[in-house]
C-alpha positions as CSV (number, residue, x, y, z in Angstrom):
1,X,0.0,0.0,0.0
2,X,2.8,2.4,0.9
3,X,4.6,1.6,-2.4
4,X,1.4,2.2,-4.4
5,X,0.9,5.6,-2.7
6,X,4.6,6.6,-3.4
7,X,4.2,5.6,-7.0
8,X,1.0,7.6,-7.3
9,X,2.5,10.7,-5.7
10,X,5.6,10.3,-8.0
11,X,3.2,10.1,-11.0
12,X,1.3,13.2,-9.9
13,X,4.5,15.1,-9.5
14,X,5.8,14.1,-13.0
15,X,2.4,14.9,-14.5
16,X,2.2,18.4,-12.9
17,X,5.8,19.2,-13.9
18,X,4.9,18.2,-17.5
19,X,1.6,19.9,-17.5
20,X,2.9,23.4,-16.8
21,X,5.3,23.6,-19.8
22,X,2.6,22.0,-21.9
23,X,0.2,24.7,-20.6
24,X,2.6,27.5,-21.6
25,X,3.2,25.9,-25.0
26,X,-0.5,25.6,-25.7
27,X,-1.2,29.1,-24.7
28,X,1.8,30.5,-26.5
29,X,0.6,28.8,-29.7
30,X,-2.9,30.2,-29.3
31,X,-1.8,33.7,-28.6
32,X,-1.5,34.7,-32.2
33,X,-4.9,33.3,-33.1
34,X,-7.3,34.5,-30.4
35,X,-8.8,38.0,-30.3
36,X,-7.5,40.5,-27.7
37,X,-8.8,40.0,-24.1
38,X,-11.9,41.9,-22.9
39,X,-11.7,45.1,-21.0
40,X,-10.3,44.4,-17.5
41,X,-12.2,47.3,-15.9
42,X,-13.3,46.4,-12.4
43,X,-17.0,45.8,-12.0
44,X,-17.1,45.6,-8.2
45,X,-19.0,48.8,-7.9
46,X,-21.9,47.2,-9.6
47,X,-22.0,44.2,-7.3
48,X,-24.7,43.9,-4.7
49,X,-24.0,42.3,-1.3
50,X,-26.9,40.0,-0.4
51,X,-25.6,39.3,3.1
52,X,-26.9,42.7,4.2
53,X,-30.5,41.5,3.9
54,X,-31.2,44.7,1.9
55,X,-29.2,44.2,-1.3
56,X,-26.5,46.9,-0.6
57,X,-24.2,47.9,-3.5
58,X,-20.6,47.1,-2.6
59,X,-19.5,50.8,-2.8
60,X,-22.1,51.6,-0.1
61,X,-20.9,49.2,2.5
62,X,-19.9,50.8,5.8
63,X,-18.2,47.6,7.0
64,X,-15.1,46.1,5.5
65,X,-16.3,43.8,2.8
66,X,-14.6,41.4,0.4
67,X,-16.2,39.5,-2.5
68,X,-14.6,36.4,-3.9
69,X,-15.7,36.1,-7.4
70,X,-15.8,33.0,-9.6
71,X,-12.5,34.1,-11.1
72,X,-10.8,34.5,-7.7
73,X,-12.0,31.0,-6.6
74,X,-10.7,29.4,-9.8
75,X,-7.3,31.0,-9.5
76,X,-6.6,29.8,-6.0
77,X,-4.3,26.8,-5.6
78,X,-6.4,25.6,-2.6
79,X,-9.1,23.0,-3.3
80,X,-11.5,23.6,-0.4
81,X,-13.4,26.8,0.5
82,X,-11.9,27.0,4.0
83,X,-8.4,27.0,2.6
84,X,-9.4,29.7,0.0
85,X,-10.8,31.9,2.8
86,X,-7.7,31.6,4.9
87,X,-5.9,34.0,2.5
88,X,-8.5,36.8,3.1
89,X,-7.2,39.5,5.5
90,X,-9.0,39.1,8.9
91,X,-9.5,35.4,8.6
92,X,-7.7,33.0,11.0
93,X,-7.8,29.5,9.5
94,X,-4.6,27.5,9.7
95,X,-2.8,25.5,6.9
96,X,-4.6,22.2,7.6
97,X,-7.7,21.6,5.4
98,X,-11.0,20.9,7.1
99,X,-10.9,17.2,6.2
100,X,-7.8,16.8,8.3
101,X,-9.4,18.2,11.4
102,X,-11.9,16.7,13.9
103,X,-15.4,17.9,12.9
104,X,-15.7,19.6,16.3
105,X,-12.7,21.8,15.4
106,X,-13.8,23.0,11.9
107,X,-14.8,26.6,12.3
108,X,-13.6,30.1,11.4
109,X,-12.0,32.8,13.5
110,X,-12.4,36.4,12.3
111,X,-10.3,39.3,13.7
112,X,-9.0,37.1,16.5
113,X,-12.4,37.0,18.2
114,X,-12.3,33.2,18.5
115,X,-13.9,30.3,16.8
116,X,-17.6,29.9,16.5
117,X,-18.3,33.6,16.5
118,X,-18.9,34.2,12.8
119,X,-22.1,33.5,10.9
120,X,-21.8,31.4,7.7
121,X,-24.7,31.3,5.3
122,X,-25.3,29.2,2.2
123,X,-27.6,31.1,-0.2
124,X,-28.7,33.3,2.7
125,X,-29.6,30.5,5.2
126,X,-27.6,29.6,8.3
127,X,-24.9,26.9,7.9
128,X,-23.3,26.9,11.3
129,X,-23.5,23.6,13.1
130,X,-26.5,23.7,15.5
131,X,-24.7,21.8,18.3
132,X,-21.0,22.7,18.1
133,X,-21.3,26.2,16.5
134,X,-18.6,25.1,14.0
135,X,-18.8,25.1,10.2
136,X,-19.0,21.8,8.4
137,X,-17.2,23.0,5.3
138,X,-17.9,19.7,3.5
139,X,-21.5,21.0,3.0
140,X,-20.0,23.5,0.4
141,X,-18.0,21.8,-2.3
142,X,-16.0,24.1,-4.5
143,X,-17.8,22.8,-7.6
144,X,-21.1,24.3,-6.4
145,X,-19.8,27.8,-5.4
146,X,-20.5,30.8,-7.6
147,X,-19.2,33.6,-5.3
148,X,-18.5,34.4,-1.6
149,X,-19.4,37.6,0.3
150,X,-17.4,38.3,3.4
151,X,-18.6,41.2,5.6
152,X,-16.4,41.8,8.7
153,X,-17.5,43.3,11.9
154,X,-20.5,42.9,14.2
155,X,-23.7,42.1,12.2
156,X,-25.8,41.1,15.1
157,X,-28.2,43.9,14.3
158,X,-29.1,41.9,11.2
159,X,-28.6,38.3,12.3
160,X,-28.3,38.1,16.1
161,X,-26.3,35.1,17.3
162,X,-23.1,34.3,15.4
163,X,-23.0,37.8,14.0
164,X,-20.1,38.9,16.3
165,X,-17.2,38.5,13.9
166,X,-19.1,39.1,10.7
167,X,-21.0,37.1,8.1
168,X,-19.8,34.9,5.2
169,X,-22.5,34.3,2.5
170,X,-21.7,31.6,0.1
171,X,-23.7,31.9,-3.1
172,X,-24.1,28.6,-5.0
173,X,-24.7,28.1,-8.7
174,X,-28.3,28.3,-9.9
175,X,-29.9,26.8,-13.1
176,X,-28.9,28.7,-16.2
177,X,-30.0,26.3,-18.9
178,X,-30.8,22.6,-19.4
179,X,-27.2,21.4,-19.3
180,X,-25.0,19.0,-17.5
181,X,-21.7,19.7,-15.7
182,X,-19.2,17.1,-14.7
183,X,-15.9,17.7,-12.9
184,X,-13.2,15.5,-11.4
185,X,-9.8,16.0,-9.7
186,X,-7.1,13.8,-8.2
187,X,-4.2,14.8,-6.1
188,X,-1.6,13.8,-3.6
189,X,-2.4,11.6,-0.6
190,X,-5.1,9.9,-2.5
191,X,-7.2,13.0,-2.5
192,X,-9.9,13.0,-5.1
193,X,-13.2,14.7,-5.9
194,X,-16.0,13.9,-8.4
195,X,-18.9,16.2,-8.9
196,X,-21.9,16.3,-11.3
197,X,-24.9,18.6,-11.7
198,X,-27.9,18.8,-14.0
199,X,-29.7,22.0,-14.8
200,X,-33.3,21.7,-16.0
201,X,-35.4,24.5,-17.2
202,X,-38.9,23.0,-17.0
203,X,-40.7,26.1,-18.0
204,X,-40.7,29.9,-17.4
205,X,-42.1,29.3,-14.0
206,X,-39.9,26.4,-12.8
207,X,-36.2,25.7,-12.8
208,X,-34.3,22.8,-11.1
209,X,-30.7,22.0,-10.3
210,X,-29.6,18.6,-9.0
211,X,-25.9,18.3,-7.9
212,X,-23.9,15.6,-6.2
213,X,-20.3,15.2,-5.2
214,X,-18.0,12.7,-3.5
215,X,-14.7,13.6,-1.8
216,X,-12.1,11.3,-0.3
217,X,-8.6,11.6,1.0
218,X,-6.1,9.3,2.6
219,X,-4.8,12.4,4.4
220,X,-1.3,13.1,5.8
221,X,0.1,12.5,9.3
222,X,0.2,15.8,11.3
223,X,0.7,15.3,15.0
224,X,3.0,12.3,14.9
225,X,5.1,13.9,12.2
226,X,6.3,16.5,14.8
227,X,6.1,14.5,18.0
228,X,6.7,10.8,17.1
229,X,5.1,8.4,19.5
230,X,7.3,6.0,21.3
231,X,7.5,2.3,20.2
232,X,5.2,1.3,23.0
233,X,2.3,3.5,22.0
234,X,2.1,3.6,18.2
235,X,-0.6,1.0,17.9
236,X,-3.5,2.5,15.8
237,X,-1.6,5.5,14.4
238,X,-2.6,6.3,10.9
239,X,-3.3,9.1,8.5
240,X,-6.7,10.9,8.8
241,X,-8.7,9.2,6.1
242,X,-11.9,11.1,5.2
243,X,-14.9,10.5,3.0
244,X,-17.6,13.1,2.3
245,X,-20.7,13.0,0.1
246,X,-23.3,15.5,-0.8
247,X,-26.5,15.5,-2.8
248,X,-28.5,18.7,-3.2
249,X,-31.7,19.6,-5.1
250,X,-32.6,23.2,-5.7
251,X,-36.0,24.2,-7.1
252,X,-36.9,27.7,-8.2
253,X,-40.5,28.7,-8.9
254,X,-42.4,31.8,-10.2
255,X,-46.0,31.1,-9.2
256,X,-47.1,34.6,-10.1
257,X,-45.6,37.5,-12.0
258,X,-44.6,39.2,-8.6
259,X,-43.5,36.2,-6.6
260,X,-40.3,34.1,-6.8
261,X,-40.0,31.1,-4.6
262,X,-37.5,28.3,-3.8
263,X,-37.3,24.9,-2.2
264,X,-33.9,23.3,-1.4
265,X,-33.2,19.9,0.0
266,X,-29.9,18.2,0.8
267,X,-28.2,15.3,2.5
268,X,-24.6,14.9,3.4
269,X,-22.3,12.6,5.2
270,X,-18.8,13.0,6.5
271,X,-16.6,10.2,8.0
272,X,-13.1,10.6,9.3
273,X,-11.0,9.6,12.3
274,X,-10.6,11.0,15.8
275,X,-7.2,12.1,16.9
276,X,-5.5,10.1,14.2
277,X,-6.4,6.6,15.5
278,X,-7.8,4.2,13.0
279,X,-9.9,2.5,15.6
280,X,-11.8,5.7,16.5
281,X,-14.1,7.0,13.8
282,X,-16.3,10.1,13.4
283,X,-19.5,10.0,11.4
284,X,-21.8,12.9,10.7
285,X,-25.1,12.5,8.8
286,X,-27.1,15.7,8.0
287,X,-30.4,16.2,6.2
288,X,-31.8,19.7,5.6
289,X,-34.7,21.4,3.8
290,X,-35.3,25.1,3.2
291,X,-38.0,27.1,1.4
292,X,-39.0,30.6,0.9
293,X,-40.5,33.3,-1.3
294,X,-40.1,36.9,-2.2
295,X,-43.2,38.8,-3.3
296,X,-43.2,42.3,-4.8
297,X,-46.2,44.1,-3.3
298,X,-45.5,47.1,-5.4
299,X,-42.6,48.5,-7.4
300,X,-41.0,49.6,-4.1
301,X,-42.3,47.1,-1.6
302,X,-41.5,43.5,-1.0
303,X,-42.0,40.7,1.5
304,X,-39.6,37.8,2.1
305,X,-40.4,34.7,4.0
306,X,-38.0,31.8,4.7
307,X,-38.1,28.6,6.7
308,X,-35.6,25.8,7.2
309,X,-35.0,22.6,9.1
310,X,-31.9,20.6,9.7
311,X,-31.4,17.3,11.5
312,X,-27.9,15.9,12.3
313,X,-26.7,12.7,13.9
314,X,-23.1,12.8,15.1
315,X,-21.4,9.6,16.3
316,X,-17.9,9.9,17.7
317,X,-15.3,7.7,19.3
318,X,-12.0,8.5,21.0
319,X,-9.0,6.3,21.7
320,X,-6.7,6.3,24.7
321,X,-3.4,8.0,24.3
322,X,-1.7,4.8,23.2
323,X,-4.4,4.1,20.6
324,X,-4.9,0.6,22.0
325,X,-8.6,0.7,22.8
326,X,-11.7,2.9,22.5
327,X,-12.0,4.9,25.8
328,X,-15.2,6.8,25.0
329,X,-18.0,7.1,22.5
330,X,-20.5,9.9,22.0
331,X,-23.9,10.1,20.3
332,X,-25.1,13.6,19.6
333,X,-28.5,13.8,17.7
334,X,-29.6,17.4,17.2
335,X,-31.9,19.5,15.1
336,X,-32.7,23.1,14.3
337,X,-35.8,24.7,12.9
338,X,-36.2,28.3,12.1
339,X,-38.2,30.9,10.2
340,X,-38.0,34.5,9.3
341,X,-40.1,37.2,7.6
342,X,-39.0,40.6,6.3
343,X,-40.7,43.7,4.8
344,X,-38.6,46.1,2.7
345,X,-39.8,49.4,1.3
346,X,-37.9,51.9,-0.8
347,X,-39.2,55.3,0.2
348,X,-36.9,57.8,-1.5
349,X,-38.7,60.5,0.5
350,X,-38.6,62.4,3.8
351,X,-34.8,61.8,4.0
352,X,-35.2,58.0,4.1
353,X,-34.3,55.9,1.1
354,X,-35.2,52.5,2.5
355,X,-36.3,50.8,5.6
356,X,-36.7,47.1,6.6
357,X,-38.4,45.4,9.5
358,X,-38.0,41.7,10.2
359,X,-38.7,39.0,12.7
360,X,-37.2,35.5,13.1
361,X,-37.2,32.6,15.4
362,X,-35.1,29.5,15.8
363,X,-35.1,26.4,18.1
364,X,-32.2,24.0,18.6
365,X,-32.9,20.7,20.3
366,X,-30.0,18.4,21.2
367,X,-28.8,15.6,23.5
368,X,-25.5,14.0,24.3
369,X,-24.8,10.5,25.5
370,X,-21.2,9.8,26.6
371,X,-20.0,6.3,27.5
372,X,-16.6,6.2,29.2
373,X,-15.1,2.8,28.6
374,X,-12.5,0.6,30.2
375,X,-9.9,-1.3,28.2
376,X,-12.2,-4.4,28.4
377,X,-14.9,-2.4,26.6
378,X,-17.1,-2.3,29.6
379,X,-18.9,1.0,30.4
380,X,-17.1,2.7,33.3
381,X,-19.4,5.7,33.5
382,X,-22.2,7.5,31.6
383,X,-22.9,11.2,31.0
384,X,-26.3,12.2,29.6
385,X,-27.7,15.7,28.9
386,X,-30.6,16.9,27.0
387,X,-31.6,20.5,26.3
388,X,-32.7,23.2,23.9
389,X,-32.0,26.8,23.1
390,X,-34.5,29.3,21.6
391,X,-33.7,32.5,19.7
392,X,-36.3,35.2,18.9
393,X,-35.4,38.4,17.1
394,X,-37.0,41.6,16.0
395,X,-35.0,44.0,13.7
396,X,-35.3,47.3,11.9
397,X,-33.0,49.2,9.6
398,X,-33.2,52.6,7.9
399,X,-31.0,53.9,5.1
400,X,-30.6,57.5,4.2
401,X,-28.7,59.3,1.5
402,X,-28.2,63.0,2.4
403,X,-28.9,65.5,-0.4
404,X,-26.7,68.3,0.8
405,X,-23.5,66.2,1.1
406,X,-22.6,62.7,-0.3
407,X,-23.2,60.9,3.0
408,X,-25.0,57.6,3.3
409,X,-26.2,56.5,6.7
410,X,-27.4,53.1,7.8
411,X,-29.0,52.8,11.2
412,X,-30.1,49.4,12.5
413,X,-31.2,47.8,15.7
414,X,-32.2,44.4,16.8
415,X,-33.7,42.9,20.0
416,X,-32.8,39.3,20.6
417,X,-34.4,37.1,23.3
418,X,-32.4,33.9,24.1
419,X,-33.3,31.2,26.5
420,X,-31.7,27.9,27.4
421,X,-33.3,24.9,29.0
422,X,-31.5,21.8,30.3
423,X,-34.3,19.6,31.8
424,X,-32.2,16.5,32.0
425,X,-28.5,16.1,33.0
426,X,-27.1,13.3,34.9
427,X,-23.9,11.3,35.6
428,X,-23.9,7.6,36.3
429,X,-21.5,4.8,37.2
430,X,-20.9,1.6,35.4
431,X,-23.4,0.8,32.6
432,X,-25.5,3.8,33.8
433,X,-26.1,2.6,37.3
434,X,-27.0,5.0,40.1
435,X,-27.6,8.1,38.0
436,X,-27.0,11.4,39.8
437,X,-29.4,14.1,38.4
438,X,-28.4,17.7,38.4
439,X,-31.0,20.5,38.6
440,X,-30.1,23.2,36.0
441,X,-32.1,26.4,36.2
442,X,-33.3,27.9,32.9
443,X,-31.2,30.7,31.5
444,X,-32.4,33.7,29.5
445,X,-31.1,37.0,28.2
446,X,-32.5,39.9,26.2
447,X,-29.9,41.7,24.1
448,X,-30.1,45.0,22.2
449,X,-27.8,45.1,19.2
450,X,-27.7,48.5,17.6
451,X,-25.5,49.6,14.7
452,X,-24.6,52.8,12.9
453,X,-22.8,52.9,9.5
454,X,-21.6,56.0,7.6
455,X,-20.2,56.2,4.1
456,X,-18.8,59.5,2.8
457,X,-18.2,59.6,-1.0
458,X,-15.2,61.9,-1.2
459,X,-14.9,61.4,-4.9
460,X,-16.4,59.0,-7.5
461,X,-13.5,56.6,-6.7
462,X,-12.8,57.3,-3.0
463,X,-15.1,56.3,-0.1
464,X,-14.5,57.0,3.6
465,X,-16.5,54.8,5.9
466,X,-17.0,54.1,9.6
467,X,-19.3,51.9,11.7
468,X,-20.1,51.2,15.3
469,X,-22.0,48.2,16.6
470,X,-22.9,45.9,19.5
471,X,-23.2,42.2,19.0
472,X,-23.9,39.1,21.1
473,X,-23.1,35.4,20.9
474,X,-24.7,32.5,22.8
475,X,-22.8,29.5,24.1
476,X,-22.9,26.4,21.9
477,X,-24.7,23.4,23.2
478,X,-21.4,21.5,23.0
479,X,-20.2,23.8,25.8
480,X,-23.3,23.4,27.9
481,X,-24.1,19.7,27.4
482,X,-21.1,17.6,26.5
483,X,-18.4,16.6,29.0
484,X,-15.7,14.7,27.3
485,X,-12.3,13.1,27.6
486,X,-9.6,13.7,25.0
487,X,-7.3,10.9,26.3
488,X,-6.7,8.9,29.4
489,X,-5.5,11.9,31.4
490,X,-7.6,14.8,30.1
491,X,-11.2,15.8,30.6
492,X,-13.3,18.8,29.6
493,X,-16.3,19.6,31.8
494,X,-19.4,21.2,30.3
495,X,-21.1,24.2,32.0
496,X,-24.9,24.4,31.5
497,X,-24.9,27.7,33.4
498,X,-23.1,29.6,30.6
499,X,-24.7,32.8,29.3
500,X,-24.2,34.8,26.1
501,X,-21.3,37.2,25.7
502,X,-21.5,40.8,24.4
503,X,-19.2,42.7,22.1
504,X,-19.0,46.4,21.4
505,X,-16.9,47.6,18.5
506,X,-16.2,50.2,15.9
507,X,-14.1,50.5,12.7
508,X,-13.0,53.1,10.3
509,X,-11.7,52.6,6.7
510,X,-11.4,53.8,3.2
511,X,-12.0,52.2,-0.2
512,X,-10.3,53.5,-3.3
513,X,-11.4,52.0,-6.6
514,X,-10.1,52.9,-10.0
515,X,-10.5,51.6,-13.5
516,X,-8.1,48.7,-13.1
517,X,-8.1,47.9,-9.3
518,X,-9.0,48.7,-5.8
519,X,-7.4,49.2,-2.3
520,X,-9.1,48.8,1.0
521,X,-7.7,49.9,4.4
522,X,-9.6,49.3,7.7
523,X,-8.8,49.8,11.4
524,X,-11.0,48.1,14.0
525,X,-11.5,47.8,17.8
526,X,-13.7,45.0,19.3
527,X,-14.2,44.3,23.0
528,X,-16.0,41.2,24.2
529,X,-17.3,41.0,27.8
530,X,-17.9,37.7,29.6
531,X,-16.2,35.9,26.8
532,X,-16.8,32.1,26.7
533,X,-13.6,30.1,26.8
534,X,-12.2,26.8,28.2
535,X,-10.4,27.3,31.5
536,X,-7.5,24.9,32.2
537,X,-7.4,24.1,35.9
538,X,-3.9,24.2,37.4
539,X,-2.4,22.8,40.6
540,X,-3.1,26.2,42.3
541,X,-6.8,25.2,41.9
542,X,-6.6,21.6,42.9
543,X,-9.4,21.9,45.4
544,X,-11.6,23.6,42.8
545,X,-10.8,20.8,40.4
546,X,-11.7,18.1,42.9
547,X,-14.9,19.9,43.7
548,X,-16.0,19.9,40.1
549,X,-15.2,16.3,39.7
550,X,-17.0,15.3,42.8
551,X,-20.1,17.4,42.0
552,X,-20.4,15.9,38.6
553,X,-21.0,12.5,40.0
554,X,-18.6,10.8,37.6
555,X,-16.1,8.4,39.1
556,X,-13.0,10.5,40.0
557,X,-10.7,8.4,37.7
558,X,-12.9,9.1,34.7
559,X,-12.2,12.8,34.9
560,X,-8.4,12.8,35.5
561,X,-8.8,13.9,39.1
562,X,-7.2,12.1,42.1
563,X,-9.0,11.4,45.3
564,X,-6.4,13.7,47.1
565,X,-7.8,16.7,45.2
566,X,-5.2,16.8,42.5
567,X,-5.6,16.2,38.8
568,X,-3.7,15.7,35.6
569,X,-5.5,17.8,32.9
570,X,-9.0,19.1,33.5
571,X,-10.6,22.1,31.8
572,X,-13.9,23.9,32.4
573,X,-16.0,26.4,30.3
574,X,-16.5,29.8,31.9
575,X,-17.7,33.4,31.2
576,X,-14.9,34.8,33.4
577,X,-12.8,36.8,31.0
578,X,-12.9,39.9,28.7
579,X,-11.3,40.0,25.3
580,X,-10.0,43.0,23.4
581,X,-9.0,42.7,19.7
582,X,-7.5,45.6,17.7
583,X,-6.0,45.7,14.3
584,X,-5.7,46.9,10.7
585,X,-6.6,45.1,7.4
586,X,-5.3,46.0,4.0
587,X,-6.4,44.4,0.6
588,X,-5.2,45.4,-2.8
589,X,-5.8,44.4,-6.5
590,X,-4.3,45.8,-9.7
591,X,-4.8,44.7,-13.3
592,X,-1.4,45.9,-14.5
593,X,-2.5,45.2,-18.1
594,X,-4.3,42.6,-20.1
595,X,-1.7,40.0,-19.2
596,X,-0.8,40.6,-15.6
597,X,-2.7,41.1,-12.3
598,X,-1.5,41.6,-8.8
599,X,-3.2,40.9,-5.4
600,X,-2.1,41.5,-1.9
601,X,-3.4,41.5,1.6
602,X,-2.1,42.2,5.1
603,X,-3.6,41.9,8.6
604,X,-2.2,43.1,11.9
605,X,-4.2,41.8,14.9
606,X,-3.5,42.4,18.5
607,X,-5.8,40.2,20.7
608,X,-5.5,40.1,24.5
609,X,-7.4,39.3,27.6
610,X,-8.0,42.5,29.6
611,X,-9.4,40.6,32.6
612,X,-9.5,37.0,33.5
613,X,-10.4,34.9,36.5
614,X,-8.5,32.0,35.0
615,X,-4.8,31.3,34.9
616,X,-4.4,32.8,31.4
617,X,-2.3,35.9,31.5
618,X,-3.8,39.3,30.6
619,X,-2.4,41.8,28.0
620,X,-0.6,38.9,26.2
621,X,-1.4,37.8,22.6
622,X,-3.9,35.0,22.9
623,X,-3.3,31.6,21.5
624,X,-4.0,30.8,17.9
625,X,-3.9,34.4,16.7
626,X,-0.8,35.4,14.7
627,X,-0.2,39.1,15.1
628,X,1.0,39.5,11.5
629,X,-0.4,37.7,8.4
630,X,0.1,38.6,4.7
631,X,-0.5,37.2,1.3
632,X,0.4,38.1,-2.3
633,X,-0.4,36.7,-5.7
634,X,0.7,37.3,-9.3
635,X,-1.6,36.1,-12.1
636,X,-0.4,35.9,-15.7
637,X,-3.0,35.7,-18.6
638,X,-1.2,34.6,-21.8
639,X,-4.6,34.5,-23.4
640,X,-8.1,35.1,-22.1
641,X,-8.6,31.3,-22.0
642,X,-5.7,30.7,-19.7
643,X,-4.2,31.8,-16.4
644,X,-1.2,31.0,-14.2
645,X,-1.2,32.2,-10.6
646,X,1.5,32.2,-8.0
647,X,0.6,32.8,-4.4
648,X,2.6,33.5,-1.2
649,X,1.2,33.2,2.3
650,X,3.1,34.6,5.3
651,X,2.1,33.9,8.9
652,X,4.1,35.6,11.6
653,X,5.1,34.2,15.0
654,X,2.3,33.2,17.3
655,X,1.4,31.2,20.5
656,X,-0.7,28.0,20.7
657,X,-1.7,28.8,24.3
658,X,-1.7,32.4,25.6
659,X,1.9,33.3,26.2
660,X,3.3,29.8,25.8
661,X,3.9,27.0,23.2
662,X,5.5,29.3,20.5
663,X,4.9,28.7,16.8
664,X,7.6,30.1,14.5
665,X,6.7,32.3,11.5
666,X,6.5,30.6,8.1
667,X,5.8,31.3,4.4
668,X,4.2,29.0,1.8
669,X,4.1,29.3,-2.0
670,X,1.3,27.9,-4.2
671,X,0.7,27.6,-7.9
672,X,-2.4,27.2,-10.0
673,X,-2.8,26.9,-13.8
674,X,-6.1,27.0,-15.7
675,X,-6.7,26.4,-19.3
676,X,-10.1,26.5,-21.2
677,X,-9.6,24.0,-23.9
678,X,-13.0,24.7,-25.5
679,X,-16.0,26.8,-24.3
680,X,-17.3,23.6,-22.8
681,X,-14.1,22.0,-21.3
682,X,-11.3,23.2,-19.0
683,X,-8.4,21.7,-17.2
684,X,-6.3,22.8,-14.2
685,X,-3.3,21.9,-12.2
686,X,-2.4,23.2,-8.7
687,X,0.3,22.8,-6.2
688,X,-0.1,23.7,-2.5
689,X,3.3,24.2,-0.7
690,X,5.2,24.3,-4.0
691,X,8.6,23.8,-2.3
692,X,7.4,21.2,0.2
693,X,8.4,23.3,3.2
694,X,8.0,21.5,6.5
695,X,6.6,23.8,9.1
696,X,4.3,24.0,12.1
697,X,1.1,25.9,11.5
698,X,-0.6,28.0,14.1
699,X,-3.2,26.4,16.3
700,X,-5.0,26.7,19.6
701,X,-3.9,24.1,22.1
702,X,-2.7,23.7,25.7
703,X,-0.1,21.0,25.3
704,X,3.0,20.4,23.1
705,X,1.6,17.1,21.7
706,X,-1.0,19.2,19.8
707,X,1.4,20.9,17.5
708,X,0.2,20.6,13.9
709,X,2.3,20.2,10.8
710,X,1.1,22.4,7.9
711,X,0.0,21.0,4.6
712,X,2.9,19.4,2.8
713,X,3.3,19.6,-0.9
714,X,0.0,18.6,-2.5
715,X,-0.4,18.4,-6.3
716,X,-3.9,18.3,-7.8
717,X,-5.0,18.0,-11.4
718,X,-8.5,18.1,-12.7
719,X,-11.0,18.8,-15.5
720,X,-14.5,20.1,-16.0
721,X,-16.9,19.5,-18.8
722,X,-20.2,21.1,-19.6
723,X,-22.5,19.6,-22.2
């Protein structure tokens, strides 16, 4: 098997090395025969940002906004949307693709505010995992994406929960004609993807799109590459094999002249391994359905109604530190149901150009069953918790364009009501015997999230903008319901008494757009009070640790605590800290001429705890947030049908834990070649980590064994055919 893998990787390297000269040869031959390229004038001013709920033109955005067009996505060497997004200033995603991470660790960190605090939408509907608050990126294969809108800053005045760091709206492809689309790719480490779609224009009032894809990878070893296990505890070590599948049906209707409606259904699965042990698998199965309509009541009035439902089953196992047996399994079934309604009117009178009012509601129901196992396979202890969270929101927004001066004002406010109920939570001994029930009081909070945005059009090309906002974020049910062990000596204790955190922030920036490019510069300041984080208990708090273990009712040995009051590695979720994040973001694009284009980005982020009741130091850069990050790209267009892009990603020094476990700076080079053979067929070749640099990528962790190796050299070749 190893020999086959080596032969395959060698073949891929030879193929890619041969493809690039061939690519240049083909394009060079075609150069004299094909008409000059089209006008490269930037069209971003004409783009509308749907993530604002009011269809705001890009040049009227008061928050720092980036749009990843189809061309940008196609020129990236990275093959998954999370790895494409990691190159956008303000995004903190490390150089390990989602499929090499545990599903509970797949998320996105914006502006150093922490994971799980940014809303991700697919075609305007929430895509954040209902239980973990993470983002299951496998739900969004690259073959289905048309464009991505990324709005930084607090958007809780529009969306409530998860709107603390911003919103990412992924727009998928819609039916264009009755055609078929097939794409396939194969790459290093047995990584392959096959996708197919069928567009069907039934009539003027009905369109359909059916898409399906399958992704698999044999993965690469990350942890063991840096900290090799000793000969006595290597049993079960393997690469993180993963398999994902998706099927999606999109239906679009026009029942009347004034109404457009949609119905979407999907089913996905993802299977991979827990902490790199072949005997400990993860399996996620998700089914979802969403529908809605937009009705124009008049030329300047419309009503939008949406509803969605998602059901997920997550089954997870973990192995002991030696990988010799399963020491725990977890079953997490959960579902979310939600609906929203919005009224929009364009007034163009009395100083008000537009106003919107909306209401929405969402319910999350979940349970967790944890079985802690002995080496014999017998159940040593059981944790069980069941609960639900409810979200209700009422929002309003007014837009005004002053006539005396070129100043656009957006004023919004939203009231959110959150409540959490944990009616059942108990800990039991062997095989569930002698359960000890805990009485958890209901939790609730009402939060006002106002926002004010100003855009001053200094010239036709130059905008000055500023925004101030307040946002909130509720604890995930993973934090409140699931206590879990990560090896034989570590244990994380849930806290059903957690409450939402609140952020206040502001930013100021400028956008300059000219015929062949744009530049954006933004400075921001965000402050989170009662931030939710995991508190690592130290020897100074051994009595506290022992009290937590005793109160939980779980046998002391199952939680890593000793009967004398000590412990080995126990963590606990709390609201007992405040977080301050400040920084600047710069993004640049320039079409030098018809053949060359330049891109660049830079982010400086200073994120510290200003107060903490935990052992984490204050006024020290927090773990997992590099202070300096930069990226650059050069794209060469020999002909309009071809492109060759070289990228460089730089990540500065960082810490894994606040003030400890340093991660050195690194830079990685990528390469992507595209060639449109015919209007219906195209091929590509990409290389991630072109020079196969070995490095440690930034991460959040509390122990040295959690260091992660960045993505090694990975070559991918693929093709797409439309017919």
